[in-house]
N, C-alpha and C positions, 0 to 999 in steps of 0.2 A: 504494500500500500504506500503510495507516494505521499510526501509531505504536503504537496500542493492539494491533493485530494483531501487529506485529513483536515487541513486548515480550512479549506473551503466548505467541507461538509460540517465541520464544527460551527463555523460562523453562520451557515445557512440554518442549521438546527437550532442554534441559540436565538437567532432573529425570529424564526417561526415559532419557537416555544414561547418567547416573550409576547409576540404579536397574538398568538392564540390565547394565551392566558389573559392578556389585556382585553381581548374581545369578549371572552367568556365571562369575565368578571366585571366588564364595563368599567374599567379603570378610568377614573374621572379625568386625569390630564389627557388621556388618549381620546376620550369621548368628546372633548371640546373640539377636536379636529375631525374625528371620525363621524360623529353624529351628523353634522352638516354635509359631509361627503356622501354618506349613505343616502340622505334625502335627495341630494342632487342626482345621484345615480339611480334612484328609484328602488333602492334595496331596503326592505323593512328592518328595523332594529331587532326584531325578534329573531332574525337570522344570525345574530352575533354568537349565540351559543352553538347552534347547529344551523347551517353547515360551516360558517366562516371560521369561528374559533376552533371548533373540533377538528376540522380538516387540516388547519395549520399545525395544531398540536400533534395530530396523528402523523403528519409528514415529518415533524421534528423527531418524534419517537422512532419512526422508521429509519431515518438517517442515523440516529444513535445506534439502533440495532445493527445497521450496516457496518458502522465503525467497530462494533463489538464482535463482529464475526459472522453475521448473517447477511452476506453481500447482496443476495437477490432482493431482500426486503429493502435494503438501502437504495438499490437501483429503482425499485418500484416506487419508493417514497419520493425520490428525486423526480421521477417522471410524473408522478401525481402532482407534485408541487409546480412543475412546469405547466401542466394542464390547468391547474387551479389559477395561476397568475395570468396565463393567456386569457382565460375567461374573465378574470377580474379587469384586466386592461380593456378587453372588448366591451365590458359593461360600462366602463367610464367613457370610452370612445363613442359608443352608440348614443349617449346622451350629451356629448360635447363637453364633458367634465374634464378639465385639465388642471385640477387642483393639486396641491402637494401630495395628496394620497394617490393620485394617478402616477406621479413621479416615483413615489415610494413603492408602488406595485411594480414599476419597471425595475427598480433596484432588486426587489425580491425575486422577480423573474430572472434577472441576470445571475443572481446567486444560485438559483435552482438549475439554470442551464449550465453554469460553470461546474456545479457539483455533478450533474449528469454527464457532462463531457469528460470530466476527469475520472469518472468512476472506473476503478480497476476491473470490475466485472464485465465491462464492455470493451476493454482493450484486447486487441488480438495478440496472441503469443507469437513471438518471432519464429519464423520457420527454421527448422534444424536441418 
């Protein structure tokens, strides 16, 4: 397992774990920004527990399992996070919302893509 993958997966897992926790608990400082962004995007606040917060937390847990020795779970978690954030960006684009949460979703997508791209389970072994 490369250092680049390990660091990227750890950062991605930590960011999504915090984001998922903040969404599920409706952390007040986060809700000051997230509440209006949800309204602009047409997403009900009732979705903060499921699917928004739970999927981020599950993605973070899957990445952690991948780092702990269950590589295909880590790969599936990274792919799931890529899909999640592509859908999140699409949701913002479709309503013309280019708020800071739109940019943050782009950062999270970049982290998930980098984690998936560096995933050792997807690299080809050199021919012998």
